[in-house]
All heavy atoms as an XYZ file, in Angstrom:
773
protein
N     -16.261    -11.336     20.147
C     -16.545    -12.011     21.403
C     -15.940    -11.226     22.550
O     -15.308    -10.201     22.360
C     -16.077    -13.459     21.357
C     -14.577    -13.642     21.254
O     -13.826    -12.852     21.832
N     -14.140    -14.652     20.554
N     -16.039    -11.694     23.767
C     -15.637    -10.945     24.939
C     -14.151    -10.870     25.201
O     -13.732    -10.149     26.091
N     -13.325    -11.604     24.467
C     -11.900    -11.589     24.764
C     -11.086    -10.843     23.704
O      -9.891    -10.999     23.592
C     -11.347    -13.006     24.935
C     -11.468    -13.848     23.677
O     -12.180    -13.414     22.746
O     -10.873    -14.928     23.646
N     -11.735     -9.988     22.908
C     -11.016     -9.217     21.903
C     -11.378     -7.745     22.026
O     -12.490     -7.395     22.383
C     -11.362     -9.702     20.495
C     -10.934    -11.119     20.232
C     -11.324    -11.598     18.854
O     -12.117    -10.923     18.190
O     -10.830    -12.655     18.449
N     -10.445     -6.874     21.715
C     -10.657     -5.440     21.749
C     -10.092     -4.852     20.470
O      -9.020     -5.242     20.032
C      -9.913     -4.816     22.950
O     -10.299     -5.505     24.130
C     -10.240     -3.344     23.087
N     -10.805     -3.925     19.856
C     -10.286     -3.252     18.662
C      -9.519     -2.006     19.091
O     -10.012     -1.199     19.852
C     -11.423     -2.840     17.729
C     -11.940     -3.883     16.770
C     -13.083     -3.320     15.935
C     -10.854     -4.405     15.856
N      -8.308     -1.860     18.606
C      -7.493     -0.682     18.864
C      -7.045     -0.116     17.535
O      -6.974     -0.810     16.536
C      -6.249     -1.044     19.690
C      -6.451     -1.566     21.101
C      -5.103     -1.885     21.720
C      -7.182     -0.561     21.952
N      -6.707      1.167     17.523
C      -6.095      1.728     16.333
C      -4.618      1.929     16.612
O      -4.217      2.276     17.715
C      -6.739      3.070     15.936
O      -6.743      3.932     17.057
C      -8.143      2.871     15.423
N      -3.816      1.676     15.618
C      -2.366      1.782     15.755
C      -1.834      2.490     14.517
O      -2.313      2.279     13.422
C      -1.759      0.388     15.858
C      -0.253      0.361     15.809
C       0.259     -1.066     15.945
O      -0.147     -1.786     16.817
N       1.145     -1.458     15.060
N      -0.840      3.327     14.720
C      -0.228      4.026     13.607
C       0.710      3.064     12.895
O       1.614      2.494     13.490
C       0.548      5.229     14.130
S       1.280      6.214     12.834
N       0.502      2.849     11.607
C       1.352      1.972     10.804
C       2.018      2.833      9.740
O       1.360      3.391      8.872
C       0.509      0.880     10.157
O       1.296      0.080      9.336
N       3.350      2.974      9.825
C       4.083      3.815      8.890
C       4.331      3.084      7.584
O       4.506      1.879      7.563
C       5.424      4.240      9.491
C       5.276      5.283     10.557
C       5.168      4.929     11.885
C       5.210      6.627     10.224
C       5.014      5.882     12.866
C       5.059      7.592     11.198
C       4.967      7.216     12.522
O       4.805      8.161     13.492
N       4.382      3.856      6.487
C       4.720      3.254      5.212
C       6.208      2.911      5.195
O       6.953      3.267      6.088
C       4.323      4.153      4.037
C       5.104      5.467      3.972
O       6.094      5.628      4.714
O       4.713      6.332      3.179
N       6.652      2.228      4.156
C       8.029      1.734      4.105
C       9.052      2.860      4.116
O      10.173      2.688      4.565
C       8.227      0.861      2.867
C       7.388     -0.408      2.894
S       7.623     -1.402      4.364
C       9.126     -2.219      3.932
N       8.695      4.036      3.620
C       9.630      5.159      3.618
C       9.583      5.926      4.938
O      10.298      6.894      5.124
C       9.317      6.098      2.453
N       8.725      5.486      5.848
C       8.563      6.110      7.164
C       8.177      7.579      7.056
O       8.587      8.412      7.849
C       9.845      5.960      8.001
C      10.302      4.526      8.244
C      11.597      4.504      9.032
C       9.247      3.742      8.983
N       7.348      7.907      6.058
C       6.960      9.297      5.862
C       5.506      9.572      6.210
O       5.170     10.676      6.594
C       7.203      9.730      4.403
O       6.499      8.833      3.549
C       8.682      9.719      4.075
N       4.636      8.602      6.054
C       3.235      8.826      6.374
C       2.737      7.759      7.335
O       3.249      6.651      7.382
C       2.352      8.796      5.103
O       2.499      7.524      4.476
C       2.735      9.896      4.139
N       1.749      8.139      8.082
C       1.189      7.235      9.086
C      -0.250      6.928      8.713
O      -1.031      7.839      8.472
C       1.252      7.914     10.451
S       0.427      7.014     11.759
N      -0.580      5.662      8.624
C      -1.954      5.247      8.384
C      -2.462      4.584      9.652
O      -1.780      3.736     10.224
C      -2.033      4.254      7.235
C      -1.614      4.807      5.907
C      -1.678      3.743      4.831
O      -1.547      2.564      5.104
N      -1.887      4.173      3.596
N      -3.642      4.988     10.093
C      -4.210      4.354     11.268
C      -4.976      3.116     10.842
O      -5.820      3.177      9.954
C      -5.104      5.317     12.042
C      -4.321      6.335     12.799
C      -4.013      7.553     12.246
C      -3.836      6.038     14.061
C      -3.256      8.483     12.932
C      -3.071      6.956     14.756
C      -2.791      8.187     14.187
N      -4.622      1.996     11.424
C      -5.261      0.731     11.093
C      -5.863      0.152     12.352
O      -5.351      0.337     13.450
C      -4.254     -0.265     10.477
C      -3.774      0.232      9.128
C      -3.088     -0.517     11.399
N      -6.986     -0.522     12.190
C      -7.593     -1.188     13.332
C      -6.986     -2.572     13.477
O      -6.859     -3.300     12.502
C      -9.111     -1.307     13.159
C      -9.842     -0.021     13.401
C     -11.335     -0.218     13.507
O     -11.851     -1.290     13.120
O     -11.993      0.718     13.985
N      -6.564     -2.890     14.670
C      -6.025     -4.213     14.937
C      -6.821     -4.841     16.068
O      -7.388     -4.144     16.907
C      -4.520     -4.158     15.314
C      -4.302     -3.263     16.528
C      -3.691     -3.684     14.147
C      -2.898     -3.314     17.070
N      -6.890     -6.125     16.054
C      -7.596     -6.849     17.110
C      -6.591     -7.221     18.185
O      -5.587     -7.867     17.907
C      -8.281     -8.118     16.557
C      -8.943     -8.898     17.679
C      -9.284     -7.759     15.483
N      -6.828     -6.759     19.381
C      -5.961     -7.101     20.507
C      -6.695     -8.103     21.382
O      -7.806     -7.847     21.831
C      -5.609     -5.859     21.318
S      -4.590     -4.704     20.412
N      -6.080     -9.218     21.598
C      -6.683    -10.247     22.429
C      -6.345     -9.971     23.886
O      -5.190     -9.746     24.227
C      -6.163    -11.629     22.014
C      -6.602    -12.011     20.642
N      -7.724    -12.758     20.420
C      -6.097    -11.721     19.425
C      -7.879    -12.925     19.128
N      -6.895    -12.306     18.500
N      -7.349     -9.977     24.703
C      -7.118     -9.767     26.127
C      -6.454    -11.003     26.724
O      -6.632    -12.118     26.250
C      -8.445     -9.468     26.827
C      -9.041     -8.146     26.380
C     -10.357     -7.837     27.051
O     -10.812     -8.630     27.885
O     -10.934     -6.789     26.722
N      -5.656    -10.781     27.757
C      -4.919    -11.883     28.360
C      -4.866    -11.701     29.872
O      -5.093    -10.624     30.395
C      -3.502    -11.936     27.797
S      -2.568    -10.415     28.061
N      -4.554    -12.799     30.534
C      -4.356    -12.749     31.980
C      -2.974    -13.248     32.363
O      -2.553    -13.089     33.493
C      -5.419    -13.607     32.702
O      -5.386    -14.935     32.172
C      -6.804    -13.011     32.520
N      -2.256    -13.871     31.420
C      -0.902    -14.365     31.683
C      -0.116    -14.414     30.387
O      -0.675    -14.464     29.297
C      -0.933    -15.731     32.355
C      -1.690    -16.792     31.574
C      -1.822    -18.079     32.354
C      -2.700    -19.044     31.561
N      -2.926    -20.265     32.262
N       1.223    -14.391     30.497
C       2.101    -14.359     29.328
C       1.882    -15.536     28.387
O       2.004    -15.385     27.170
C       3.572    -14.323     29.755
C       3.976    -12.990     30.355
O       3.231    -12.000     30.186
O       5.042    -12.925     30.990
N       1.567    -16.706     28.901
C       1.437    -17.887     28.047
C       0.298    -17.756     27.039
O       0.241    -18.507     26.064
C       1.248    -19.143     28.902
O       0.039    -19.056     29.639
N      -0.578    -16.786     27.198
C      -1.676    -16.565     26.254
C      -1.229    -15.720     25.067
O      -1.985    -15.520     24.126
C      -2.838    -15.862     26.969
C      -3.465    -16.659     28.091
S      -4.700    -15.723     28.998
C      -6.004    -15.624     27.791
N       0.024    -15.223     25.081
C       0.462    -14.229     24.092
C       1.560    -14.713     23.171
O       2.354    -13.905     22.673
C       0.921    -12.970     24.820
S      -0.410    -12.162     25.730
N       1.659    -15.994     22.914
C       2.679    -16.496     22.012
C       4.062    -16.079     22.464
O       4.462    -16.327     23.600
N       4.799    -15.379     21.604
C       6.163    -14.950     21.913
C       6.187    -13.652     22.711
O       7.248    -13.198     23.117
C       6.954    -14.767     20.624
N       5.028    -13.040     22.936
C       4.982    -11.742     23.601
C       4.678    -11.829     25.077
O       4.803    -12.866     25.711
N       4.268    -10.694     25.608
C       3.974    -10.563     27.030
C       2.555    -10.068     27.229
O       2.002     -9.392     26.367
C       4.941     -9.553     27.673
C       6.428     -9.849     27.566
C       7.222     -8.644     28.056
C       6.774    -11.082     28.366
N       1.996    -10.356     28.381
C       0.693     -9.837     28.756
C       0.934     -8.592     29.607
O       1.519     -8.664     30.678
C      -0.074    -10.890     29.541
S      -1.735    -10.364     30.006
N       0.528     -7.439     29.096
C       0.720     -6.180     29.818
C      -0.622     -5.470     29.961
O      -1.255     -5.132     28.959
C       1.717     -5.293     29.083
N      -1.052     -5.271     31.174
C      -2.334     -4.607     31.445
C      -3.493     -5.250     30.693
O      -4.372     -4.566     30.180
C      -2.254     -3.115     31.106
C      -1.236     -2.395     31.953
O      -1.090     -2.671     33.145
N      -0.509     -1.480     31.348
N      -3.463     -6.584     30.573
C      -4.558     -7.311     29.955
C      -4.521     -7.400     28.443
O      -5.450     -7.891     27.821
N      -3.431     -6.908     27.812
C      -3.316     -6.942     26.352
C      -1.993     -7.577     25.960
O      -0.956     -7.286     26.555
C      -3.381     -5.506     25.775
O      -4.616     -4.916     26.158
C      -3.314     -5.537     24.256
N      -2.012     -8.437     24.949
C      -0.778     -9.036     24.443
C       0.048     -7.983     23.720
O      -0.467     -7.264     22.866
C      -1.090    -10.180     23.481
S      -1.848    -11.615     24.259
N       1.313     -7.904     24.069
C       2.229     -6.972     23.416
C       3.461     -7.741     22.947
O       3.804     -8.787     23.488
C       2.654     -5.812     24.357
C       1.465     -4.943     24.706
C       3.317     -6.333     25.610
N       4.150     -7.207     21.948
C       5.345     -7.843     21.415
C       6.566     -7.483     22.244
O       6.637     -6.378     22.797
C       5.573     -7.411     19.966
S       4.412     -8.148     18.813
N       7.520     -8.399     22.322
C       8.788     -8.114     22.974
C       9.592     -7.099     22.173
O      10.320     -6.295     22.727
C       9.622     -9.391     23.134
C       9.031    -10.322     24.160
O       8.463     -9.894     25.152
N       9.141    -11.609     23.914
N       9.486     -7.154     20.839
C      10.190     -6.236     19.950
C       9.234     -5.169     19.457
O       8.037     -5.405     19.322
C      10.728     -6.981     18.716
C      11.875     -7.904     19.049
O      12.861     -7.414     19.613
O      11.769     -9.100     18.728
N       9.769     -4.006     19.131
C       8.994     -2.987     18.436
C       8.901     -3.421     16.983
O       9.916     -3.713     16.352
C       9.681     -1.608     18.546
C       8.953     -0.575     17.702
C       9.759     -1.169     19.995
N       7.705     -3.501     16.464
C       7.504     -3.921     15.072
C       7.706     -2.703     14.173
O       6.922     -1.768     14.213
C       6.111     -4.499     14.891
S       5.753     -5.876     16.005
N       8.763     -2.733     13.379
C       9.135     -1.575     12.568
C       8.696     -1.730     11.125
O       8.240     -2.788     10.710
C      10.648     -1.376     12.636
C      11.130     -1.092     14.049
C      12.611     -0.806     14.111
O      13.156     -0.250     13.137
O      13.225     -1.133     15.135
N       8.858     -0.651     10.359
C       8.653     -0.626      8.909
C       7.278     -1.112      8.482
O       7.139     -1.853      7.520
C       9.753     -1.419      8.190
C      11.133     -1.000      8.602
C      12.018     -1.920      9.138
C      11.543      0.320      8.476
C      13.294     -1.528      9.541
C      12.806      0.718      8.885
C      13.667     -0.213      9.404
O      14.914      0.167      9.796
N       6.263     -0.720      9.209
C       4.898     -1.076      8.841
C       4.400     -2.382      9.432
O       3.267     -2.769      9.193
N       5.244     -3.066     10.217
C       4.803     -4.286     10.882
C       3.898     -3.943     12.062
O       3.886     -2.815     12.540
N       3.133     -4.912     12.523
C       2.291     -4.687     13.690
C       2.288     -5.926     14.581
O       2.595     -7.029     14.147
C       0.865     -4.299     13.278
C       0.138     -5.363     12.492
C      -0.658     -6.310     13.122
C       0.258     -5.417     11.111
C      -1.304     -7.287     12.402
C      -0.388     -6.393     10.376
C      -1.177     -7.316     11.026
O      -1.826     -8.288     10.315
N       1.957     -5.701     15.822
C       1.970     -6.770     16.816
C       0.620     -7.481     16.833
O      -0.431     -6.838     16.890
C       2.274     -6.162     18.183
S       2.450     -7.396     19.487
N       0.647     -8.804     16.787
C      -0.565     -9.614     16.887
C      -0.244    -10.835     17.723
O       0.647    -11.607     17.380
C      -1.061    -10.021     15.494
C      -2.319    -10.837     15.531
C      -3.530    -10.255     15.845
C      -2.280    -12.189     15.276
C      -4.694    -11.002     15.894
C      -3.433    -12.961     15.323
C      -4.644    -12.356     15.636
N      -0.941    -10.994     18.806
C      -0.737    -12.111     19.733
C       0.730    -12.263     20.134
O       1.263    -13.354     20.235
C      -1.244    -13.420     19.137
C      -2.751    -13.580     19.073
C      -3.125    -14.893     18.410
C      -3.373    -13.500     20.453
N       1.410    -11.148     20.331
C       2.787    -11.178     20.805
C       3.829    -11.384     19.728
O       5.015    -11.463     20.014
N       3.411    -11.479     18.458
C       4.346    -11.661     17.345
C       4.218    -10.506     16.370
O       3.120    -10.020     16.115
C       4.039    -12.964     16.589
C       4.247    -14.181     17.458
O       5.338    -14.440     17.916
N       3.173    -14.924     17.698
N       5.355    -10.083     15.808
C       5.326     -9.053     14.775
C       4.842     -9.669     13.466
O       5.379    -10.678     13.016
C       6.719     -8.448     14.569
S       7.265     -7.367     15.894
N       3.836     -9.057     12.872
C       3.372     -9.421     11.540
C       4.019     -8.407     10.604
O       3.762     -7.207     10.699
C       1.834     -9.368     11.437
C       1.198    -10.241     12.530
C       1.385     -9.762     10.042
C       1.551    -11.706     12.474
N       4.884     -8.893      9.734
C       5.728     -8.017      8.914
C       5.181     -7.860      7.510
O       4.565     -8.773      6.970
C       7.140     -8.590      8.833
S       7.908     -8.847     10.444
N       5.448     -6.695      6.886
C       5.078     -6.528      5.484
C       5.867     -7.486      4.597
O       6.922     -7.984      5.006
C       5.478     -5.085      5.162
C       5.856     -4.447      6.431
C       6.083     -5.520      7.435
N       5.377     -7.721      3.400
C       6.060     -8.611      2.461
C       7.494     -8.138      2.241
O       7.758     -6.952      2.085
C       5.319     -8.637      1.131
C       5.886     -9.637      0.158
C       5.061     -9.737     -1.113
O       3.892     -9.328     -1.121
O       5.618    -10.229     -2.099
N       8.425     -9.074      2.276
C       9.835     -8.772      2.062
C      10.618     -8.545      3.333
O      11.832     -8.434      3.314
N       9.919     -8.461      4.473
C      10.592     -8.261      5.761
C      10.193     -9.357      6.729
O       9.120     -9.930      6.634
C      10.230     -6.893      6.357
C      10.779     -5.680      5.613
C      10.161     -4.401      6.148
C      12.291     -5.625      5.730
N      11.067     -9.645      7.689
C      10.794    -10.658      8.699
C      11.754    -10.514      9.847
O      12.437     -9.494      9.990
N      11.827    -11.521     10.672
C      12.746    -11.512     11.800
C      12.251    -10.654     12.949
O      11.164    -10.076     12.893
N      13.061    -10.554     13.999
C      12.661     -9.758     15.165
C      12.394     -8.308     14.775
O      13.238     -7.652     14.162
C      13.857     -9.851     16.098
C      14.633    -11.041     15.635
C      14.368    -11.165     14.159
N      11.213     -7.818     15.066
C      10.869     -6.430     14.817
C      10.757     -6.051     13.351
O      10.730     -4.880     13.009
N      10.697     -7.032     12.450
C      10.590     -6.788     10.993
C      11.812     -6.051     10.455
O      11.712     -5.258      9.523
C       9.317     -6.000     10.672
S       7.803     -6.807     11.204
N      12.975     -6.302     11.008
C      14.193     -5.605     10.590
C      15.059     -6.423      9.629
O      16.093     -5.943      9.187
C      15.010     -5.209     11.829
C      14.344     -4.118     12.661
C      15.183     -3.719     13.846
N      15.291     -4.766     14.843
C      14.432     -4.984     15.830
N      13.374     -4.228     15.956
N      14.621     -5.959     16.693
N      14.669     -7.645      9.296
C      15.455     -8.496      8.411
C      14.736     -8.692      7.080
O      13.516     -8.729      7.031
C      15.676     -9.883      9.038
C      16.439     -9.824     10.344
O      17.277     -8.917     10.517
O      16.181    -10.689     11.204
N      15.516     -8.814      6.010
C      14.926     -9.134      4.710
C      14.479    -10.594      4.721
O      15.100    -11.440      5.347
C      15.952     -8.916      3.594
S      16.196     -7.189      3.155
N      13.400    -10.862      4.014
C      12.880    -12.215      3.909
C      12.570    -12.476      2.443
O      11.605    -11.923      1.925
C      11.633    -12.358      4.759
C      11.092    -13.768      4.764
O      11.865    -14.706      4.472
O       9.893    -13.949      5.051
N      13.393    -13.229      1.711
C      14.509    -14.049      2.198
C      15.707    -13.187      2.597
O      15.839    -12.054      2.133
C      14.847    -14.950      1.002
C      14.376    -14.192     -0.194
C      13.189    -13.383      0.259
N      16.581    -13.735      3.446
C      17.712    -12.967      3.966
C      18.758    -12.635      2.898
O      18.927    -13.366      1.928
C      18.301    -13.868      5.050
C      17.775    -15.227      4.781
C      16.512    -15.081      4.006
N      19.454    -11.515      3.117
C      20.550    -11.109      2.232
C      21.722    -12.073      2.408
O      21.962    -12.573      3.501
C      21.014     -9.695      2.582
S      19.710     -8.468      2.496
N      22.446    -12.312      1.321
C      23.610    -13.196      1.346
C      24.892    -12.390      1.137
O      24.847    -11.220      0.756
C      23.488    -14.244      0.234
C      22.269    -15.136      0.358
C      22.143    -16.075     -0.833
O      23.095    -16.359     -1.549
N      20.932    -16.590     -1.051
N      26.007    -13.024      1.377
C      27.337    -12.489      1.067
C      27.597    -11.096      1.632
O      28.177    -10.243      0.977
C      27.560    -12.500     -0.451
C      27.485    -13.907     -1.009
O      28.188    -14.798     -0.558
N      26.596    -14.126     -1.973
N      27.140    -10.862      2.859
C      27.413     -9.592      3.538
C      26.459     -8.473      3.181
O      26.639     -7.339      3.625
N      25.424     -8.749      2.392
C      24.440     -7.722      2.055
C      23.672     -7.280      3.282
O      23.522     -8.032      4.245
N      23.183     -6.049      3.246
C      22.471     -5.465      4.384
C      21.046     -5.148      3.960
O      20.810     -4.581      2.890
C      23.185     -4.183      4.865
C      22.415     -3.540      6.008
C      24.613     -4.501      5.288
N      20.097     -5.489      4.807
C      18.688     -5.252      4.520
C      18.352     -3.780      4.751
O      18.671     -3.214      5.787
C      17.839     -6.142      5.429
S      16.088     -6.093      5.036
N      17.667     -3.155      3.782
C      17.223     -1.772      3.937
C      15.781     -1.756      4.431
O      15.106     -2.785      4.451
C      17.339     -1.028      2.610
O      16.379     -1.510      1.694
N      15.311     -0.582      4.791
C      13.966     -0.434      5.345
C      12.884     -0.932      4.401
O      11.850     -1.389      4.831
C      13.711      1.022      5.709
N      13.119     -0.873      3.104
C      12.127     -1.313      2.135
C      12.123     -2.800      1.877
O      11.398     -3.287      1.029
N      12.963     -3.557      2.586
C      13.038     -4.991      2.386
C      13.914     -5.376      1.214
O      13.824     -6.479      0.696
N      14.762     -4.449      0.775
C      15.687     -4.718     -0.326
C      17.087     -4.898      0.221
O      17.495     -4.199      1.153
C      15.681     -3.553     -1.324
C      14.325     -3.364     -1.950
O      13.722     -4.310     -2.427
N      13.831     -2.148     -1.936
N      17.838     -5.803     -0.375
C      19.220     -6.030      0.043
C      20.147     -5.022     -0.630
O      20.071     -4.811     -1.838
C      19.662     -7.453     -0.323
S      18.807     -8.734      0.605
N      20.992     -4.410      0.155
C      22.043     -3.532     -0.350
C      23.306     -4.378     -0.402
O      23.843     -4.755      0.643
C      22.227     -2.329      0.573
C      20.982     -1.487      0.746
C      20.548     -0.841     -0.552
O      21.359     -0.290     -1.284
N      19.263     -0.932     -0.847
N      23.759     -4.684     -1.607
C      24.886     -5.592     -1.788
C      26.217     -4.843     -1.686
O      26.288     -3.635     -1.919
C      24.787     -6.277     -3.140
S      23.235     -7.177     -3.382
N      27.255     -5.592     -1.344
C      28.595     -5.009     -1.244
C      29.517     -5.682     -2.265
O      29.249     -6.793     -2.727
C      29.171     -5.149      0.178
C      29.266     -6.615      0.582
C      28.344     -4.371      1.186
C      30.018     -6.850      1.879
N      30.595     -4.981     -2.577
C      31.609     -5.544     -3.461
C      31.051     -5.899     -4.817
O      30.276     -5.157     -5.411
N      31.410     -7.068     -5.300
C      31.019     -7.501     -6.640
C      29.699     -8.273     -6.642
O      29.315     -8.840     -7.659
C      32.133     -8.379     -7.228
O      32.321     -9.525     -6.408
N      28.988     -8.292     -5.515
C      27.750     -9.067     -5.442
C      26.549     -8.238     -5.888
O      26.492     -7.021     -5.691
C      27.535     -9.597     -4.022
C      28.554    -10.628     -3.637
C      29.653    -10.280     -2.863
C      28.427    -11.934     -4.061
C      30.608    -11.227     -2.520
C      29.372    -12.892     -3.727
C      30.464    -12.534     -2.955
N      25.595     -8.920     -6.492
C      24.360     -8.282     -6.946
C      23.239     -9.314     -6.880
O      23.447    -10.439     -6.430
C      24.535     -7.753     -8.374
O      24.789     -8.822     -9.265
N      22.073     -8.927     -7.335
C      20.914     -9.815     -7.308
C      19.983     -9.428     -6.178
O      20.316     -8.624     -5.307
N      18.795    -10.007     -6.187
C      17.766     -9.662     -5.204
C      18.243     -9.869     -3.769
O      17.922     -9.081     -2.878
C      16.503    -10.474     -5.465
N      19.035    -10.915     -3.530
C      19.536    -11.192     -2.175
C      21.064    -11.278     -2.169
O      21.654    -11.950     -1.337
C      18.908    -12.477     -1.578
C      17.414    -12.291     -1.341
C      19.172    -13.688     -2.458
N      21.687    -10.576     -3.128
C      23.155    -10.530     -3.236
C      23.758    -11.906     -3.488
O      24.851    -12.218     -3.009
C      23.770     -9.892     -1.982
S      23.067     -8.295     -1.558
N      23.050    -12.703     -4.271
C      23.477    -14.073     -4.521
C      24.406    -14.208     -5.729
O      25.014    -15.257     -5.929
C      22.251    -14.989     -4.698
C      21.537    -14.842     -6.027
C      20.579    -13.646     -6.128
O      20.620    -12.733     -5.274
O      19.804    -13.624     -7.075
N      24.525    -13.156     -6.522
C      25.324    -13.230     -7.749
C      26.666    -12.527     -7.557
O      26.722    -11.415     -7.048
C      24.572    -12.572     -8.916
C      23.172    -13.134     -9.210
C      22.477    -12.285    -10.257
C      23.269    -14.580     -9.648
N      27.725    -13.174     -7.998
C      29.066    -12.581     -7.925
C      29.494    -12.251     -9.352
O      29.622    -13.135    -10.195
C      30.048    -13.551     -7.275
C      31.402    -12.932     -7.004
O      31.709    -11.869     -7.511
N      32.191    -13.594     -6.198
N      29.699    -10.967     -9.614
C      30.030    -10.540    -10.975
C      31.534    -10.581    -11.265
O      31.956    -10.220    -12.347
C      29.501     -9.133    -11.226
O      30.099     -8.223    -10.329
N      32.327    -11.038    -10.310
C      33.769    -11.162    -10.539
C      34.008    -12.279    -11.547
O      33.569    -13.401    -11.370
C      34.510    -11.472     -9.236
O      34.239    -10.447     -8.303
C      36.001    -11.560     -9.472
N      34.713    -11.950    -12.606
C      35.016    -12.930    -13.651
C      36.382    -13.548    -13.340
O      37.352    -12.840    -13.134
C      35.027    -12.285    -15.043
C      35.409    -13.301    -16.106
C      33.694    -11.650    -15.349
N      36.445    -14.843    -13.314
C      37.726    -15.538    -13.090
C      38.062    -16.389    -14.304
O      37.177    -16.920    -14.973
C      37.665    -16.435    -11.836
O      36.607    -17.371    -11.995
C      37.441    -15.599    -10.589
N      39.327    -16.488    -14.594
C      39.768    -17.294    -15.741
C      40.438    -18.547    -15.273
O      41.128    -18.663    -14.395
C      40.725    -16.504    -16.642
C      39.972    -15.401    -17.370
O      38.816    -15.596    -17.720
N      40.610    -14.277    -17.580
């Protein structure tokens, strides 16, 4: 219809080594309220955050790859626990005696 434009955007793989061009639908706008959480810039909705790790902007929101979420697709989804840090691939890097998919397991044995 008349209020959408197809654009191509470079979407990097999780290792940030290759770029795939994907077509995305950009909705034209005349004011910020038409863009969800984003802004209307030159008639196109844009995200407030840069969508990283293969995420892309749609109607002012980052659409994140599986395993990532949050502002700019920089957080693990589900989030890391017990001080774990999210890596670019959406995996939690655990610290100390913690392990598991989201660092939920403590391997310290207590008597």
